[in-house]
C-alpha positions in Angstrom: 76.1 -91.5 -85.1 79.0 -89.2 -83.9 79.5 -86.1 -83.1 81.5 -83.8 -85.3 85.0 -83.8 -84.4 86.2 -80.4 -83.8 88.6 -80.7 -86.7 85.5 -81.7 -88.8 84.0 -79.0 -87.6 86.2 -76.5 -88.4 87.6 -78.2 -91.9 83.2 -78.3 -92.7 83.0 -74.2 -91.9 86.1 -73.3 -94.1 84.3 -75.3 -97.1 81.1 -73.3 -96.7 82.9 -70.0 -94.9 84.3 -69.2 -98.7 82.0 -71.2 -100.8 79.0 -68.6 -99.3 81.8 -65.8 -99.3 81.8 -67.2 -103.1 77.7 -67.3 -103.0 77.1 -64.0 -102.1 79.7 -61.9 -104.0 77.3 -62.6 -107.4 74.0 -61.7 -105.1 74.1 -58.4 -106.9 73.2 -59.8 -110.3 70.4 -61.3 -109.2 68.1 -58.4 -107.9 69.4 -54.9 -109.1 70.6 -53.9 -112.6 73.5 -52.0 -114.0 73.2 -48.8 -112.5 72.2 -49.8 -108.3 68.6 -50.6 -108.8 66.5 -53.1 -107.5 64.5 -55.0 -110.2 62.3 -55.7 -107.5 59.1 -52.7 -107.5 56.3 -53.9 -105.6 53.2 -56.2 -106.1 51.3 -56.7 -108.9 48.3 -57.3 -109.9 46.5 -58.8 -113.4 46.1 -55.0 -114.8 49.7 -53.8 -114.3 49.1 -51.8 -111.2 52.0 -52.2 -108.7 51.5 -52.0 -104.9 54.8 -50.5 -103.7 57.2 -51.8 -101.6 56.9 -50.6 -98.5 60.4 -49.1 -97.2 60.2 -51.9 -93.7 62.4 -53.3 -93.0 61.3 -56.8 -92.4 58.8 -57.0 -95.6 62.1 -55.5 -97.6 64.1 -59.1 -95.7 61.0 -61.3 -96.9 61.6 -59.5 -100.6 65.3 -60.5 -101.5 64.9 -64.1 -99.1 61.5 -64.9 -102.3 63.7 -62.9 -105.3 66.5 -64.5 -103.7 65.7 -68.3 -103.2 66.2 -70.3 -106.8 69.7 -68.8 -106.3 70.2 -70.1 -102.9 69.0 -73.5 -104.1 71.4 -73.8 -106.8 73.8 -73.2 -104.5 72.9 -75.7 -101.9 72.9 -77.7 -105.0 76.1 -77.1 -105.9 77.3 -77.4 -103.1 75.7 -80.9 -102.0 73.9 -79.5 -99.0 70.5 -79.3 -98.6 67.6 -76.8 -97.2 65.3 -76.7 -94.1 63.7 -74.2 -93.9 62.0 -72.2 -90.8 59.4 -74.2 -89.5 57.4 -70.7 -88.6 58.3 -67.5 -88.6 60.2 -66.3 -85.6 61.7 -69.9 -85.8 66.0 -69.8 -86.2 67.5 -69.6 -88.7 66.0 -68.7 -92.0 67.3 -71.0 -93.4 69.6 -75.1 -92.1 71.8 -76.1 -94.7 72.5 -79.7 -94.2 75.8 -81.7 -95.6 74.0 -84.6 -98.1 76.9 -86.6 -97.8 77.0 -86.4 -93.6 73.1 -84.9 -92.0 75.6 -84.5 -88.4 77.2 -81.6 -90.6 74.5 -78.5 -90.7 74.9 -75.1 -91.5 72.5 -72.3 -89.4 72.3 -69.1 -92.1 69.5 -66.1 -90.5 68.9 -63.0 -93.9 69.4 -60.2 -92.4 68.8 -56.6 -94.2 69.7 -52.4 -93.1 69.5 -49.6 -94.6 72.2 -46.9 -94.6 71.5 -43.6 -92.2 71.3 -41.3 -94.6 72.3 -38.8 -91.5 75.7 -40.4 -90.9 77.4 -41.0 -94.4 79.3 -44.5 -93.6 77.2 -45.7 -91.0 74.3 -48.1 -90.8 70.8 -47.9 -88.7 71.6 -51.7 -87.3 70.9 -54.8 -88.1 68.5 -56.5 -85.6 70.3 -59.6 -83.2 66.4 -61.8 -82.6 65.4 -63.8 -80.2 67.7 -65.2 -77.6 65.7 -67.7 -77.1 66.2 -71.1 -74.6 68.1 -72.4 -77.6 70.6 -69.2 -76.6 70.9 -70.7 -73.6 70.4 -73.7 -73.1 72.1 -75.7 -76.9 69.9 -78.4 -76.6 67.0 -77.3 -76.5 64.5 -77.1 -79.6 62.5 -74.6 -78.9 61.7 -71.6 -81.2 64.8 -73.6 -83.8 64.6 -75.8 -86.4 67.5 -78.1 -84.9 69.0 -77.3 -81.8 72.1 -74.9 -81.6 74.5 -77.6 -80.7 73.7 -79.5 -83.8 75.3 -76.5 -86.1 78.7 -76.9 -86.8 78.4 -72.6 -86.8 76.0 -69.9 -87.7 76.5 -66.9 -90.6 74.5 -63.7 -91.2 73.7 -63.1 -94.3 73.9 -59.5 -94.9 71.9 -57.2 -96.7 73.0 -53.4 -96.6 70.7 -51.0 -99.1 70.3 -46.8 -99.7 66.7 -46.5 -99.2 65.1 -44.8 -102.0 65.0 -41.1 -101.9 61.8 -40.1 -100.8 61.7 -41.7 -97.7 58.2 -41.1 -97.0 56.8 -44.1 -99.1 53.3 -44.2 -99.8 52.2 -47.1 -99.6 48.9 -46.7 -100.3 48.8 -45.3 -103.8 48.9 -47.7 -106.5 51.2 -47.2 -109.7 51.0 -48.2 -113.1 54.4 -50.2 -114.3 54.7 -47.2 -116.6 54.7 -44.7 -114.0 57.2 -45.8 -111.9 60.6 -45.9 -110.6 63.1 -46.3 -109.0 63.6 -47.6 -105.2 65.5 -49.1 -103.3 68.7 -49.0 -104.3 73.2 -50.6 -104.0 72.7 -53.6 -102.0 76.4 -54.1 -100.3 75.9 -58.2 -99.4 78.0 -59.9 -96.5 78.4 -63.0 -95.5 79.6 -63.7 -91.7 79.7 -66.3 -88.9 78.3 -65.4 -85.6 
């Protein structure tokens, strides 16, 4: 298959970017209640004990990814894309969207999370940028990347900024019964930006 023209890349990127922004604008309804509190509170066992979620952004990011996966699959279906997940945890990107009609059209979407800085209102802790591995320098490399970097029409970051629980010192060893459940992370803000 021949490579996409620059105009084809631009047109497909515009359509995908708009669809992704529209999708992101609705995500709060899937992960938080009307008060902004997250609907996921921890891991539950068969005795209805909840093991609290760490405040570690890697754990929170993975929980959000799992929690949103049905909506992400529906988004792909609605926009006529298939999703290929990163083969390994440290591979880029988290999601590869491949156009069903033209598999040359691929978009990389990476999920990034961070929290608001309580010491500096209006600022966040910062997003990790991820690897600048061989694929970043050599755009045809297949090391630590699902498809060669150059095969993606564009690269997007799905960013989530949240407010940490009031009690920053979450006791990760504490077991809470469902009846004792309190509010945790809250007020997620979503964005979809091109890298």
